[in-house]
C-alpha positions in Angstrom: 2.7 54.6 -37.0 5.6 52.3 -36.4 5.5 53.1 -32.6 1.8 52.2 -32.6 2.5 48.7 -33.9 5.2 48.3 -31.3 2.9 49.4 -28.5 0.1 47.1 -29.8 2.5 44.2 -30.0 3.7 44.8 -26.5 0.1 45.0 -25.2 -0.8 41.8 -27.1 2.2 40.1 -25.7 1.3 41.3 -22.2 -2.3 39.9 -22.4 -1.0 36.6 -24.0 1.5 36.2 -21.1 -1.3 36.9 -18.5 -3.5 34.2 -20.2 -0.6 31.7 -20.2 0.2 32.4 -16.6 -3.4 31.9 -15.5 -3.8 28.8 -17.5 -0.5 27.4 -16.5 -1.1 27.9 -12.7 -4.5 26.2 -12.8 -3.1 23.3 -14.8 -0.2 23.0 -12.4 -2.5 22.9 -9.4 -4.6 20.2 -11.1 -1.5 18.2 -12.0 -0.1 18.5 -8.4 -3.4 17.3 -6.9 -3.5 14.3 -9.3 0.1 13.5 -8.4 -0.6 13.7 -4.7 -3.7 11.5 -5.2 -1.7 8.9 -7.0 1.0 9.0 -4.4 -1.6 8.4 -1.6 -3.2 5.6 -3.5 0.2 3.9 -4.0 1.0 4.4 -0.3 -2.3 2.8 0.6 -1.8 -0.1 -1.6 1.7 -0.6 -0.2 0.4 -0.5 3.3 -2.3 -3.0 2.4 0.2 -5.4 0.9 2.5 -5.1 3.9 -0.5 -5.8 6.3 -1.5 -8.8 4.2 2.1 -10.1 4.2 2.2 -9.7 8.0 -1.1 -11.5 8.4 0.1 -14.4 6.2 3.3 -14.7 8.3 1.3 -14.7 11.5 -1.1 -17.3 10.1 1.9 -19.4 9.1 3.3 -19.2 12.6 -0.1 -20.1 14.1 -0.3 -23.1 11.8 3.1 -24.3 12.8 2.3 -24.0 16.5 -1.0 -25.8 15.9 0.8 -28.7 14.1 3.3 -28.9 16.9 0.6 -28.9 19.6 -1.4 -31.5 17.6 1.6 -33.7 17.1 2.5 -33.5 20.8 -1.1 -34.3 21.7 -1.1 -37.4 19.5 2.3 -38.4 21.1 0.8 -38.1 24.6 -2.3 -40.1 23.6 -0.1 -42.9 22.2 2.0 -42.9 25.4 -1.1 -43.1 27.5 -2.4 -46.0 25.5 0.9 -47.7 25.8 1.0 -47.2 29.5 -2.6 -48.4 29.8 -1.7 -51.6 27.9 1.3 -52.1 30.0 -0.8 -51.7 33.2 -3.3 -54.3 31.9 -0.5 -56.8 31.2 0.9 -56.5 34.6 
């Protein structure tokens, strides 16, 4: 009888370990997929932020060039007006 309980315990332990293995592997797969999804989302957000920063930097450079061109244009217009006045006085 004592050997019967031992064999029954071993069989119960065997089925319990099979259940734990199956349950653990499915949960591990779900956990791994979730982790991969979160990593991809984080990478996408990082890429989006990097692109926005690059776009802001490019816009800043365009604004600076526009201001310089506008200032130069105003300077040229003033010089032309000055030359025209000088031509009228002569």
